[in-house]
GUFIBA-793611 format. One record per residue: x, y, z of N, C-alpha, C in turn; residue number from 0. Coordinates in Angstrom, 3 decimals, decimal comma, always signed. Atoms other than C-alpha are relative to their C-alpha. Layout:
+----------+----------+----------+----------+----------+----------+----------+----------+----------+-----+
:      n_u :      n_v :      n_w :     ca_u :     ca_v :     ca_w :      c_u :      c_v :      c_w : num :
+----------+----------+----------+----------+----------+----------+----------+----------+----------+-----+
:        X :        Y :        Z :        X :        Y :        Z :        X :        Y :        Z : NUM :
...
+----------+----------+----------+----------+----------+----------+----------+----------+----------+-----+
# end
This chain:
+----------+----------+----------+----------+----------+----------+----------+----------+----------+-----+
:      n_u :      n_v :      n_w :     ca_u :     ca_v :     ca_w :      c_u :      c_v :      c_w : num :
+----------+----------+----------+----------+----------+----------+----------+----------+----------+-----+
:   +0,841 :   -1,188 :   +0,000 :   +0,000 :   +0,000 :   +0,000 :   +0,880 :   +1,243 :   +0,000 :   0 :
:   -0,761 :   -1,237 :   +0,108 :   +1,262 :   +3,436 :   -0,905 :   -0,198 :   +0,862 :   +1,245 :   1 :
:   +0,081 :   -0,860 :   -1,166 :   +1,980 :   +5,963 :   +1,818 :   -0,604 :   +1,364 :   -0,319 :   2 :
:   +0,544 :   -1,316 :   +0,343 :   +0,650 :   +8,948 :   -0,127 :   -1,517 :   +0,029 :   +0,172 :   3 :
:   +1,444 :   -0,173 :   -0,087 :   -2,851 :  +10,347 :   +0,180 :   -0,612 :   -0,473 :   -1,305 :   4 :
:   +0,593 :   +0,512 :   +1,239 :   -5,045 :   +8,484 :   -2,286 :   -0,653 :   +1,104 :   -0,825 :   5 :
:   +0,642 :   -0,937 :   +0,912 :   -6,333 :  +10,347 :   -5,332 :   -1,484 :   -0,271 :   -0,075 :   6 :
:   -0,533 :   -1,024 :   +0,892 :   -8,003 :  +11,828 :   -7,067 :   +0,324 :   +1,291 :   +0,753 :   7 :
:   -0,373 :   -1,301 :   -0,534 :   -6,293 :  +15,104 :   -6,256 :   -0,558 :   +1,064 :   -0,927 :   8 :
:   +0,546 :   -1,093 :   +0,788 :   -7,840 :  +18,362 :   -7,399 :   +0,726 :   +1,301 :   +0,307 :   9 :
:   -0,685 :   -1,284 :   -0,109 :   -6,535 :  +21,879 :   -7,904 :   -1,036 :   +1,100 :   +0,180 :  10 :
:   +0,871 :   -1,146 :   -0,241 :   -8,198 :  +25,020 :   -6,515 :   +0,851 :   +1,258 :   +0,051 :  11 :
:   -0,741 :   -1,267 :   +0,041 :   -7,008 :  +28,540 :   -7,267 :   -0,392 :   +0,886 :   +1,184 :  12 :
:   +0,204 :   -0,973 :   -1,077 :   -6,611 :  +31,083 :   -4,443 :   +0,765 :   +1,264 :   -0,348 :  13 :
:   -0,646 :   -1,273 :   +0,298 :   -5,432 :  +34,676 :   -4,353 :   +1,528 :   -0,088 :   +0,125 :  14 :
:   -1,436 :   +0,052 :   -0,262 :   -1,961 :  +33,671 :   -3,087 :   +0,684 :   -1,231 :   -0,581 :  15 :
:   -0,606 :   +1,202 :   +0,549 :   -1,402 :  +30,433 :   -4,979 :   -1,062 :   -1,025 :   -0,344 :  16 :
:   +0,864 :   +1,088 :   +0,428 :   -2,958 :  +27,067 :   -5,641 :   +0,015 :   -1,108 :   +1,042 :  17 :
:   +0,111 :   +1,109 :   -0,957 :   -4,243 :  +24,370 :   -3,271 :   -0,230 :   -1,303 :   -0,743 :  18 :
:   +0,230 :   +1,332 :   +0,521 :   -4,167 :  +20,672 :   -3,979 :   -0,700 :   -0,779 :   +1,102 :  19 :
:   +0,844 :   +0,705 :   -0,949 :   -6,882 :  +18,644 :   -2,256 :   -0,192 :   -1,444 :   -0,439 :  20 :
:   +0,430 :   +1,372 :   +0,245 :   -7,718 :  +14,964 :   -1,978 :   -1,292 :   -0,155 :   +0,786 :  21 :
:   +1,270 :   -0,046 :   -0,711 :  -11,402 :  +15,082 :   -1,151 :   +0,007 :   +1,191 :   +0,938 :  22 :
:   -0,033 :   -1,085 :   -0,988 :  -11,600 :  +17,118 :   +2,061 :   +1,379 :   +0,167 :   +0,625 :  23 :
:   -1,344 :   -0,048 :   -0,574 :   -7,929 :  +16,479 :   +2,884 :   +0,872 :   +0,967 :   -0,793 :  24 :
:   -0,911 :   -0,962 :   +0,623 :   -5,479 :  +19,314 :   +2,168 :   +1,349 :   -0,681 :   -0,225 :  25 :
:   -1,276 :   +0,637 :   +0,314 :   -2,445 :  +17,862 :   +0,370 :   +1,129 :   +1,008 :   +0,104 :  26 :
:   -1,036 :   -1,026 :   -0,034 :   -0,413 :  +21,012 :   -0,211 :   -0,533 :   +1,295 :   -0,591 :  27 :
:   +0,351 :   -1,299 :   +0,560 :   -0,545 :  +24,667 :   -1,206 :   +1,255 :   +0,568 :   -0,644 :  28 :
:   -1,137 :   -0,628 :   +0,661 :   +1,767 :  +26,166 :   -3,772 :   -0,192 :   +1,504 :   +0,060 :  29 :
:   +0,049 :   -1,460 :   -0,093 :   +2,559 :  +29,815 :   -3,191 :   +0,430 :   +0,566 :   -1,342 :  30 :
:   -0,352 :   -0,594 :   +1,283 :   +2,573 :  +31,939 :   -6,300 :   +1,323 :   +0,729 :   +0,142 :  31 :
:   -1,310 :   -0,642 :   -0,040 :   +6,128 :  +32,992 :   -7,012 :   -0,153 :   +1,471 :   -0,348 :  32 :
:   +0,052 :   -1,435 :   +0,241 :   +6,835 :  +36,694 :   -7,096 :   +1,346 :   +0,477 :   -0,512 :  33 :
:   -1,208 :   -0,658 :   +0,470 :   +9,362 :  +38,571 :   -9,138 :   +0,899 :   -0,823 :   -0,894 :  34 :
:   -0,848 :   +0,796 :   +0,884 :  +10,783 :  +35,700 :  -11,174 :   -0,301 :   +0,306 :   -1,461 :  35 :
:   +0,460 :   -0,303 :   +1,348 :   +8,747 :  +36,565 :  -14,264 :   -1,019 :   +1,131 :   +0,112 :  36 :
:   +1,144 :   -0,909 :   -0,051 :   +5,889 :  +38,843 :  -15,160 :   -1,082 :   -0,656 :   +0,859 :  37 :
:   +1,023 :   +0,591 :   -0,885 :   +2,929 :  +38,368 :  -12,761 :   -0,838 :   -1,090 :   -0,653 :  38 :
:   +0,811 :   +1,024 :   +0,659 :   +0,861 :  +36,438 :  -15,314 :   +0,808 :   -1,274 :   -0,248 :  39 :
:   -0,848 :   +1,178 :   +0,206 :   +3,807 :  +34,130 :  -16,067 :   +0,220 :   -0,720 :   +1,317 :  40 :
:   -0,138 :   +0,621 :   -1,322 :   +4,361 :  +33,549 :  -12,334 :   -1,242 :   -0,816 :   +0,330 :  41 :
:   +1,253 :   +0,699 :   -0,274 :   +0,692 :  +32,581 :  -12,017 :   -0,102 :   -1,254 :   -0,858 :  42 :
:   +0,074 :   +1,158 :   +0,901 :   +0,885 :  +30,265 :  -15,039 :   +0,945 :   -1,110 :   +0,442 :  43 :
:   -0,966 :   +0,996 :   -0,470 :   +3,996 :  +28,518 :  -13,685 :   -0,520 :   -0,673 :   +1,270 :  44 :
:   +0,560 :   +0,556 :   -1,241 :   +2,379 :  +28,071 :  -10,254 :   -1,145 :   -0,960 :   -0,309 :  45 :
:   +1,120 :   +0,867 :   +0,368 :   -0,766 :  +26,624 :  -11,848 :   +0,487 :   -1,279 :   -0,670 :  46 :
:   -0,538 :   +1,188 :   +0,681 :   +1,244 :  +24,275 :  -14,088 :   +0,640 :   -0,954 :   +1,004 :  47 :
:   -0,610 :   +0,846 :   -1,036 :   +3,227 :  +23,008 :  -11,078 :   -1,074 :   -0,717 :   +0,819 :  48 :
:   +1,081 :   +0,606 :   -0,789 :   +0,017 :  +22,410 :   -9,121 :   -0,707 :   -1,108 :   -0,781 :  49 :
:   +0,643 :   +1,034 :   +0,809 :   -1,562 :  +20,474 :  -11,994 :   +0,872 :   -1,247 :   -0,086 :  50 :
:   -0,915 :   +1,139 :   +0,044 :   +1,525 :  +18,268 :  -12,256 :   -0,012 :   -0,760 :   +1,324 :  51 :
:   +0,054 :   +0,627 :   -1,323 :   +1,492 :  +17,617 :   -8,510 :   -1,315 :   -0,765 :   +0,167 :  52 :
:   +1,307 :   +0,636 :   -0,153 :   -2,237 :  +16,829 :   -8,597 :   -0,131 :   -1,264 :   -0,845 :  53 :
:   +0,046 :   +1,184 :   +0,866 :   -1,677 :  +14,296 :  -11,399 :   +0,871 :   -1,137 :   +0,532 :  54 :
:   -0,972 :   +0,987 :   -0,486 :   +0,996 :  +12,430 :   -9,395 :   -0,610 :   -1,354 :   +0,384 :  55 :
:   +0,541 :   +1,328 :   -0,339 :   -1,242 :   +9,676 :   -7,903 :   -0,435 :   -0,785 :   -1,234 :  56 :
:   +0,431 :   +0,670 :   +1,227 :   -2,712 :   +8,914 :  -11,331 :   +1,206 :   -0,474 :   -0,808 :  57 :
:   -1,204 :   +0,371 :   +0,743 :   +0,718 :   +8,903 :  -12,972 :   +0,689 :   -1,205 :   +0,639 :  58 :
:   -0,610 :   +1,135 :   -0,689 :   +2,050 :   +6,527 :  -10,316 :   -0,759 :   -1,291 :   -0,295 :  59 :
:   +0,794 :   +1,191 :   +0,306 :   -0,831 :   +4,101 :  -10,914 :   +0,241 :   -0,481 :   -1,430 :  60 :
:   -0,283 :   +0,367 :   +1,385 :   -0,194 :   +4,188 :  -14,664 :   +1,369 :   -0,663 :   -0,105 :  61 :
:   -1,336 :   +0,604 :   +0,022 :   +3,492 :   +3,469 :  -14,098 :   -0,032 :   -1,427 :   +0,543 :  62 :
:   +0,091 :   +1,353 :   -0,568 :   +2,607 :   +0,470 :  -11,927 :   -0,656 :   -0,969 :   -0,986 :  63 :
:   +0,623 :   +0,833 :   +1,028 :   +0,300 :   -0,860 :  -14,662 :   +0,997 :   -0,304 :   -1,118 :  64 :
:   -1,017 :   +0,193 :   +1,044 :   +3,042 :   -0,346 :  -17,244 :   +1,067 :   -0,986 :   +0,458 :  65 :
:   -1,020 :   +0,899 :   -0,533 :   +5,528 :   -2,125 :  -14,998 :   -0,420 :   -1,455 :   -0,167 :  66 :
:   +0,496 :   +1,366 :   +0,134 :   +3,379 :   -5,264 :  -14,955 :   -0,061 :   -0,444 :   -1,447 :  67 :
:   +0,104 :   +0,344 :   +1,414 :   +2,722 :   -5,182 :  -18,689 :   +1,372 :   -0,161 :   -0,649 :  68 :
:   -1,338 :   +0,085 :   +0,573 :   +6,346 :   -4,544 :  -19,587 :   +0,703 :   -1,256 :   +0,500 :  69 :
:   -0,608 :   +1,225 :   -0,539 :   +7,466 :   -7,362 :  -17,290 :   -0,482 :   -1,222 :   -0,763 :  70 :
:   +0,542 :   +1,116 :   +0,777 :   +5,158 :   -9,731 :  -19,168 :   +0,618 :   -0,053 :   -1,391 :  71 :
:   -0,588 :   -0,057 :   +1,337 :   +6,493 :   -8,576 :  -22,531 :   +1,478 :   -0,345 :   +0,023 :  72 :
:   -1,439 :   +0,223 :   -0,117 :  +10,073 :   -8,768 :  -21,336 :   +0,339 :   -1,484 :   -0,102 :  73 :
:   -0,252 :   +1,437 :   +0,011 :   +9,819 :  -12,500 :  -20,865 :   -0,186 :   -0,608 :   -1,386 :  74 :
:   +0,335 :   +0,626 :   +1,274 :   +8,464 :  -13,096 :  -24,358 :   +0,611 :   +0,649 :   -1,234 :  75 :
:   -0,431 :   -0,687 :   +1,215 :   +9,724 :  -10,446 :  -26,805 :   +0,996 :   +1,114 :   +0,299 :  76 :
:   -0,925 :   -1,129 :   +0,009 :  +12,589 :   -8,039 :  -27,381 :   +0,509 :   +0,414 :   +1,386 :  77 :
:   -0,441 :   -0,324 :   -1,358 :  +14,271 :   -8,161 :  -23,973 :   +0,860 :   +1,260 :   +0,095 :  78 :
:   -0,830 :   -1,206 :   -0,087 :  +16,720 :   -5,368 :  -24,824 :   -0,853 :   +1,263 :   +0,028 :  79 :
:   +0,874 :   -1,176 :   +0,037 :  +13,993 :   -2,851 :  -25,681 :   -0,839 :   +0,074 :   +1,259 :  80 :
:   +0,893 :   -0,021 :   -1,151 :  +11,551 :   -3,835 :  -22,955 :   +0,774 :   +0,084 :   +1,312 :  81 :
:   -0,834 :   -0,107 :   -1,196 :  +14,346 :   -4,185 :  -20,406 :   +0,347 :   +1,446 :   +0,307 :  82 :
:   -0,316 :   -1,426 :   -0,185 :  +15,305 :   -0,543 :  -20,955 :   -1,242 :   +0,754 :   +0,468 :  83 :
:   +1,241 :   -0,647 :   -0,422 :  +11,666 :   +0,563 :  -20,676 :   -0,323 :   -0,332 :   +1,452 :  84 :
:   +0,296 :   +0,423 :   -1,367 :  +11,216 :   -1,459 :  -17,497 :   +0,890 :   +0,728 :   +0,997 :  85 :
:   -0,932 :   -0,705 :   -0,881 :  +14,287 :   +0,138 :  -15,965 :   -0,435 :   +1,448 :   +0,232 :  86 :
:   +0,458 :   -1,391 :   -0,117 :  +12,973 :   +3,657 :  -16,672 :   -1,254 :   +0,079 :   +0,866 :  87 :
:   +1,240 :   +0,022 :   -0,770 :   +9,536 :   +2,811 :  -15,254 :   +0,296 :   -0,290 :   +1,472 :  88 :
:   -0,327 :   +0,338 :   -1,387 :  +11,009 :   +1,199 :  -12,132 :   +0,739 :   +1,134 :   +0,701 :  89 :
:   -0,684 :   -1,159 :   -0,587 :  +13,294 :   +4,193 :  -11,560 :   -0,999 :   +1,089 :   +0,393 :  90 :
:   +1,004 :   -1,022 :   -0,291 :  +10,311 :   +6,561 :  -11,747 :   -0,870 :   -0,399 :   +1,191 :  91 :
:   +0,798 :   +0,487 :   -1,134 :   +8,271 :   +4,418 :   -9,349 :   +0,797 :   +0,142 :   +1,299 :  92 :
:   -0,846 :   -0,116 :   -1,196 :  +11,191 :   +4,299 :   -6,900 :   +0,128 :   +1,463 :   +0,434 :  93 :
:   -0,106 :   -1,422 :   -0,326 :  +11,571 :   +8,080 :   -7,099 :   -1,296 :   +0,504 :   +0,638 :  94 :
:   +1,299 :   -0,455 :   -0,509 :   +7,837 :   +8,605 :   -6,489 :   -0,317 :   -0,565 :   +1,380 :  95 :
:   +0,343 :   +0,656 :   -1,267 :   +7,674 :   +6,209 :   -3,544 :   +1,110 :   +0,108 :   +1,062 :  96 :
:   -1,104 :   -0,120 :   -0,952 :  +11,033 :   +6,980 :   -1,930 :   +0,727 :   -1,292 :   +0,266 :  97 :
:   -0,649 :   +1,312 :   -0,164 :  +12,181 :   +3,393 :   -2,360 :   +1,309 :   -0,014 :   -0,769 :  98 :
:   -1,221 :   +0,197 :   +0,763 :  +15,583 :   +2,290 :   -3,492 :   -0,176 :   -1,210 :   -0,892 :  99 :
:   +0,164 :   +1,071 :   +0,978 :  +15,798 :   +0,118 :   -6,527 :   +1,107 :   -1,025 :   +0,125 : 100 :
+----------+----------+----------+----------+----------+----------+----------+----------+----------+-----+
# end
């Protein structure tokens, strides 16, 4: 079982940044950066970061599905290609879960 808050995560805009929620649970709040770009660009970057964060649980589940499918293919076809894909997927899963590979 994963240690993160289960999805789906949603994004809500606020005057000072963007909140990421999982149902009624507050996951995090990104503060809108100031002075790095023009104000509208700062807002766009903050929103893009929040959307990426909110997609994380879904992306992790997709990676886990891919891991199983690639493992099945690895045994039967093109081990060099699928082996490389499996390594990339497993590295991403380890990074997302804090595990060592």
